[in-house]
C-alpha positions as CSV (number, residue, x, y, z in Angstrom):
1,M,-128.3,-288.8,170.0
2,N,-127.2,-285.9,167.9
3,T,-127.4,-282.1,168.4
4,Y,-128.7,-279.3,166.3
5,T,-127.7,-275.6,166.5
6,V,-130.7,-273.3,166.1
7,K,-130.6,-270.9,163.2
8,K,-132.2,-267.6,162.6
9,G,-135.9,-268.1,161.9
10,D,-136.1,-271.6,163.4
11,T,-139.0,-272.9,165.4
12,I,-139.7,-276.2,167.0
13,A,-142.0,-277.3,164.2
14,K,-139.5,-276.1,161.6
15,V,-136.6,-278.1,163.1
16,A,-138.8,-281.2,163.4
17,E,-139.9,-280.9,159.8
18,K,-136.3,-280.3,158.6
19,L,-135.0,-283.4,160.5
20,N,-138.0,-285.6,159.7
21,I,-139.0,-286.1,163.4
22,R,-142.2,-285.2,165.3
23,P,-142.2,-282.0,167.4
24,I,-143.2,-283.9,170.5
25,E,-139.9,-285.9,170.2
26,L,-137.9,-282.7,170.5
27,L,-139.8,-281.9,173.7
28,L,-139.1,-285.3,175.1
29,V,-135.3,-285.0,174.8
30,N,-135.1,-281.3,175.6
31,P,-136.7,-280.9,179.0
32,H,-136.3,-277.1,179.0
33,L,-138.9,-277.0,176.2
34,L,-142.3,-277.3,177.7
35,D,-144.6,-276.8,174.6
36,V,-144.3,-276.9,170.8
37,T,-145.1,-273.2,170.8
38,D,-142.0,-272.3,172.9
39,Y,-139.5,-270.1,171.1
40,I,-136.0,-271.3,170.3
41,F,-133.2,-268.9,169.6
42,P,-130.2,-268.7,167.3
43,N,-127.1,-270.6,168.5
44,Q,-129.2,-272.5,171.1
45,V,-128.2,-276.2,171.0
46,L,-130.9,-278.9,170.9
47,T,-130.6,-282.6,171.5
48,I,-132.0,-284.5,168.5
49,P,-133.5,-288.0,168.9
50,D,-132.3,-290.8,166.6
51,S,-135.7,-291.8,165.4
52,Q,-137.3,-290.5,162.3
53,A,-141.0,-290.2,161.3
54,N,-142.6,-291.2,158.0
55,V,-144.2,-287.9,157.3
56,L,-146.4,-287.2,154.2
57,K,-144.9,-284.3,152.3
58,S,-147.0,-282.1,150.0
59,P,-146.8,-278.5,149.0
60,F,-150.4,-278.1,150.1
61,I,-149.8,-279.3,153.7
62,C,-148.5,-276.9,156.3
63,R,-146.6,-278.5,159.2
64,S,-144.5,-275.5,160.4
65,E,-144.3,-271.8,160.3
66,Y,-143.3,-270.1,157.1
67,G,-141.1,-267.1,157.1
68,P,-138.1,-265.2,155.6
69,T,-135.6,-268.0,155.6
70,D,-138.1,-270.2,153.9
71,V,-138.8,-267.6,151.2
72,Y,-135.1,-267.1,150.5
73,K,-134.6,-270.9,150.3
74,E,-137.5,-271.3,147.9
75,I,-136.5,-268.4,145.8
76,D,-133.0,-270.0,145.3
77,E,-134.7,-273.3,144.3
78,I,-137.0,-271.4,141.9
79,K,-134.0,-269.7,140.3
80,R,-132.4,-273.1,139.7
81,N,-135.5,-274.8,138.3
82,Y,-137.2,-271.9,136.4
83,S,-134.6,-269.4,135.6
84,N,-135.9,-268.9,132.0
85,K,-139.5,-268.6,133.2
86,M,-139.2,-265.8,135.7
87,T,-136.9,-263.1,137.2
88,V,-136.2,-262.2,140.8
89,E,-135.3,-258.7,142.0
90,T,-134.7,-257.1,145.4
91,I,-136.9,-254.0,145.6
92,G,-135.8,-252.8,149.0
93,K,-134.8,-253.9,152.5
94,S,-136.6,-254.1,155.8
95,V,-135.7,-252.1,158.9
96,M,-133.3,-254.9,159.8
97,G,-131.8,-255.1,156.4
98,Q,-133.6,-258.2,155.1
99,P,-134.3,-258.2,151.4
100,I,-137.8,-257.7,150.1
101,H,-138.0,-259.8,146.9
102,L,-140.1,-259.3,143.8
103,L,-140.8,-262.2,141.5
104,K,-141.9,-261.5,137.9
105,I,-143.6,-264.2,135.8
106,G,-144.8,-263.8,132.2
107,T,-144.0,-261.6,129.2
108,G,-147.3,-259.8,128.6
109,K,-147.9,-256.0,128.6
110,K,-150.6,-256.2,131.2
111,Q,-149.0,-255.8,134.6
112,I,-150.7,-257.3,137.7
113,F,-149.4,-257.1,141.3
114,Y,-150.0,-259.6,144.2
115,S,-148.5,-259.0,147.6
116,G,-148.6,-260.8,151.0
117,G,-147.0,-261.0,154.4
118,W,-148.0,-257.4,155.2
119,H,-148.8,-258.2,158.8
120,A,-146.4,-260.2,161.0
121,N,-148.9,-262.8,162.2
122,E,-150.4,-263.3,158.8
123,W,-147.6,-265.4,157.4
124,H,-150.0,-267.9,155.7
125,T,-150.4,-265.4,152.9
126,T,-146.7,-265.6,152.2
127,K,-146.8,-269.4,152.1
128,F,-149.8,-269.2,149.8
129,L,-148.2,-266.9,147.3
130,M,-144.9,-268.9,147.2
131,T,-146.9,-272.1,146.7
132,F,-148.9,-270.4,144.0
133,V,-145.8,-269.2,142.2
134,N,-144.2,-272.6,142.4
135,Q,-147.3,-274.3,141.0
136,L,-147.8,-271.7,138.3
137,L,-144.2,-272.1,137.1
138,L,-144.4,-275.9,137.2
139,H,-147.5,-275.9,135.0
140,V,-146.0,-273.4,132.6
141,K,-142.8,-275.6,132.3
142,Q,-145.0,-278.6,131.6
143,N,-147.3,-276.6,129.4
144,K,-150.3,-277.9,131.3
145,E,-153.5,-276.1,132.4
146,M,-153.7,-275.3,136.1
147,A,-157.2,-275.9,137.5
148,G,-158.6,-275.4,134.0
149,Y,-156.7,-272.2,133.3
150,P,-154.3,-272.2,130.2
151,V,-151.5,-270.5,132.2
152,S,-148.8,-270.5,129.5
153,K,-151.1,-268.7,127.1
154,I,-152.3,-266.3,129.9
155,L,-148.7,-265.3,130.7
156,D,-148.1,-264.4,127.1
157,D,-150.5,-261.5,127.7
158,V,-149.8,-260.8,131.4
159,T,-146.8,-260.2,133.6
160,L,-147.5,-261.1,137.2
161,Y,-145.5,-259.2,139.9
162,V,-145.4,-260.9,143.3
163,V,-144.0,-259.6,146.6
164,P,-144.7,-262.6,148.9
165,L,-143.3,-261.1,152.1
166,V,-143.5,-257.4,152.8
167,N,-142.7,-257.6,156.5
168,P,-139.9,-260.1,157.1
169,D,-138.7,-258.7,160.4
170,G,-142.2,-258.8,161.9
171,V,-142.9,-262.4,160.7
172,E,-139.6,-263.5,162.2
173,L,-140.5,-261.9,165.5
174,V,-143.8,-263.8,165.6
175,H,-142.0,-267.1,164.9
176,Q,-138.9,-266.8,167.0
177,G,-139.6,-264.3,169.6
178,I,-137.1,-261.9,171.1
179,Y,-133.7,-262.6,172.7
180,P,-130.9,-260.4,174.1
181,E,-128.8,-260.6,171.0
182,H,-131.6,-259.3,168.8
183,P,-130.8,-255.8,167.6
184,Y,-134.2,-254.5,168.5
185,Y,-134.5,-256.4,171.8
186,N,-135.1,-253.3,174.1
187,Q,-137.4,-251.5,171.7
188,V,-139.5,-254.6,171.0
189,L,-139.9,-255.3,174.8
190,E,-140.8,-251.7,175.4
191,I,-143.5,-251.8,172.7
192,N,-144.8,-255.1,173.9
193,K,-144.9,-253.9,177.6
194,G,-142.4,-256.6,178.6
195,A,-144.6,-259.4,177.4
196,L,-142.6,-262.3,175.8
197,R,-145.2,-263.7,173.4
198,F,-145.7,-262.2,170.0
199,E,-148.7,-264.1,168.4
200,H,-150.6,-260.8,168.5
201,W,-147.9,-258.8,166.8
202,S,-148.8,-257.5,163.3
203,S,-146.5,-254.5,162.9
204,N,-143.0,-254.3,161.6
205,I,-140.1,-254.5,164.0
206,R,-140.4,-250.8,164.9
207,G,-144.1,-251.2,165.9
208,V,-145.6,-249.6,162.7
209,D,-148.5,-251.2,160.9
210,L,-147.4,-251.4,157.2
211,N,-151.0,-251.3,156.0
212,H,-151.7,-248.1,157.9
213,Q,-148.8,-246.3,156.2
214,W,-150.5,-245.1,153.0
215,P,-151.4,-241.5,152.1
216,A,-155.1,-242.2,151.6
217,G,-156.9,-240.8,154.6
218,W,-153.7,-241.5,156.7
219,E,-154.5,-238.6,159.1
220,I,-158.0,-240.1,159.8
221,E,-156.6,-243.6,160.5
222,A,-153.7,-242.2,162.6
223,E,-156.0,-240.2,164.8
224,E,-158.1,-243.3,165.6
225,S,-155.1,-245.6,166.2
226,P,-152.4,-245.9,168.9
227,Q,-150.3,-242.7,169.1
228,H,-146.9,-244.4,169.6
229,P,-145.3,-247.7,168.4
230,W,-147.5,-250.6,169.1
231,P,-147.8,-254.3,168.2
232,R,-150.6,-253.4,165.8
233,H,-152.5,-250.5,164.2
234,Y,-149.9,-247.7,164.9
235,S,-149.8,-245.6,161.7
236,G,-146.3,-244.1,162.2
237,T,-145.3,-240.5,162.5
238,G,-146.4,-239.9,158.9
239,P,-147.3,-241.9,155.8
240,L,-144.5,-243.9,154.1
241,T,-142.0,-243.6,156.9
242,E,-141.1,-247.3,156.9
243,P,-138.6,-248.9,154.4
244,E,-140.9,-251.8,153.7
245,A,-143.8,-249.4,152.7
246,K,-141.4,-247.3,150.7
247,A,-140.3,-250.3,148.7
248,I,-143.9,-251.1,147.7
249,Y,-144.6,-247.5,147.0
250,T,-141.6,-247.2,144.6
251,L,-142.4,-250.4,142.9
252,T,-146.0,-249.3,142.3
253,K,-145.0,-245.8,141.1
254,D,-142.4,-247.3,138.7
255,N,-144.8,-249.7,137.1
256,N,-148.2,-249.6,135.4
257,F,-150.3,-252.1,137.3
258,A,-153.7,-252.7,135.9
259,Y,-154.9,-253.7,139.3
260,V,-153.5,-255.1,142.6
261,L,-154.4,-257.9,145.0
262,A,-153.2,-257.6,148.6
263,F,-153.5,-260.8,150.6
264,H,-154.3,-260.7,154.3
265,S,-155.7,-263.4,156.6
266,Q,-158.9,-262.5,158.5
267,G,-162.5,-262.8,157.5
268,Q,-162.8,-264.7,154.2
269,V,-163.9,-261.6,152.5
270,I,-162.8,-259.4,149.6
271,Y,-162.7,-255.7,150.0
272,W,-162.9,-253.8,146.7
273,G,-163.8,-250.2,147.2
274,Y,-162.5,-247.0,148.8
275,R,-164.7,-243.9,149.4
276,G,-166.4,-244.4,146.0
277,L,-163.1,-243.7,144.1
278,E,-162.9,-247.2,142.6
279,P,-163.8,-247.6,138.9
280,K,-167.1,-249.1,137.9
281,E,-165.5,-252.3,136.6
282,S,-164.3,-253.1,140.1
283,E,-167.7,-254.6,141.1
284,E,-167.8,-257.0,138.2
285,M,-164.2,-258.0,138.9
286,V,-164.8,-258.7,142.5
287,T,-167.9,-260.8,141.6
288,K,-165.6,-263.0,139.5
289,L,-163.1,-263.3,142.4
290,S,-165.9,-264.1,144.8
291,L,-167.2,-266.9,142.5
292,A,-163.7,-268.3,142.2
293,S,-163.1,-268.4,145.9
294,S,-166.5,-268.5,147.7
295,Y,-165.4,-265.4,149.7
296,L,-167.9,-262.6,150.3
297,P,-167.4,-259.2,148.4
298,V,-167.5,-256.3,150.8
299,H,-167.3,-252.8,149.4
300,T,-165.3,-251.2,152.2
301,A,-163.6,-252.0,155.4
302,D,-164.5,-248.6,156.8
303,S,-160.9,-247.8,157.4
304,D,-158.2,-245.6,155.7
305,G,-154.5,-245.7,155.1
306,G,-154.3,-249.1,153.4
307,Y,-152.3,-250.0,150.3
308,K,-155.4,-250.9,148.4
309,D,-157.0,-247.7,149.4
310,W,-154.0,-245.6,148.2
311,F,-153.7,-247.5,144.9
312,I,-157.4,-246.8,144.1
313,Q,-157.1,-243.2,145.1
314,E,-153.8,-242.7,143.3
315,T,-154.5,-244.5,140.0
316,G,-158.3,-244.7,139.7
317,R,-157.8,-248.4,139.0
318,P,-159.2,-251.5,140.8
319,G,-157.6,-252.7,144.0
320,F,-158.6,-255.7,146.2
321,T,-157.8,-256.8,149.7
322,I,-158.2,-260.6,150.0
323,E,-158.8,-261.8,153.6
324,V,-158.0,-265.5,153.2
325,G,-158.8,-267.0,156.6
326,V,-161.0,-266.8,159.6
327,G,-160.1,-267.3,163.3
328,T,-157.3,-265.9,165.5
329,N,-154.0,-264.9,163.9
330,P,-151.7,-266.5,163.4
331,L,-154.0,-269.1,162.0
332,P,-153.2,-272.8,162.8
333,F,-151.1,-274.8,160.4
334,S,-154.3,-276.8,159.4
335,A,-155.8,-273.6,158.0
336,F,-153.5,-273.7,155.0
337,S,-155.6,-276.4,153.3
338,E,-158.6,-274.1,153.2
339,I,-156.5,-271.1,152.2
340,W,-155.0,-273.0,149.2
341,S,-158.2,-274.6,148.0
342,N,-160.3,-271.4,148.2
343,N,-157.6,-269.1,146.8
344,V,-155.8,-270.9,144.0
345,C,-158.6,-270.3,141.6
346,L,-159.0,-266.8,142.9
347,A,-155.4,-266.1,142.1
348,L,-155.7,-267.7,138.7
349,E,-158.9,-265.7,138.0
350,G,-157.0,-262.6,139.0
351,L,-154.8,-263.1,136.0
352,V,-157.7,-262.8,133.5
353,L,-160.0,-260.2,135.0
């Protein structure tokens, strides 16, 4: 048998996928691991069985968690394969100094912005956006239609901006848990009241909800939410205190987005309004997104402080929050098939609204 040294961002399912073995085989030869959901920590040494599995691989199948290390690896691959079709920029850094990447595809004057990975336990949105970007670039390179959309022609008129992962620190916490060498070990344990599981965590690493950070009714949302750092819903000491939110704010202010789509993962609905400030074309646009996805249009989530809310208030332009799944976050790996099939045409339709 061989050994494997756990790396930052690893999980049991990720290691198994990387080494082409089944997760259960890791448990069988590492008796300290009791369940496939157990956390594994950087520099931990695992025993690896010699056997390999014949696993079907597809970009539309999810067999393991998807987080910052996966995004960075895929971005490097995209740069190698499609360097003349897109550009990559770092628009800021997280609390822990991880890069927040922006991918730009297309050459058109119309600017559209997609974002995901806002909440730590909603990492399926990041995998969806990265898969969408990869498929979009592949079809452009081959000059083929994608689900009936002439994407090469569309991207002559449109430039798509994508930030697939707004909250890298939080996503990594959900995947790998906390360990003494982690720079926020004490703070995270205090916020989590000593609990050592993090599936419920949606905030950034400082316990601030990045989608409660926006100066659109922030005071109202903050008054109705936890009053100190919390695994979810804490609005912070003020709007735009967190570096992740500041990065998206600066990106938005520096560009001229015609509309924005923010991807989250609960409800299979599309929120499209904010306090009646949305433009009249928003209703027609959300109807098109709904028909492309089967998701239900809902005018408002009856909440404040969200990025979509602020964008509508600030610009008077359309903004949409896409809730891609249903169940308990984080959604199971198997949910990705539904997310892909119901949202790929939504994301394509989003380019031509």
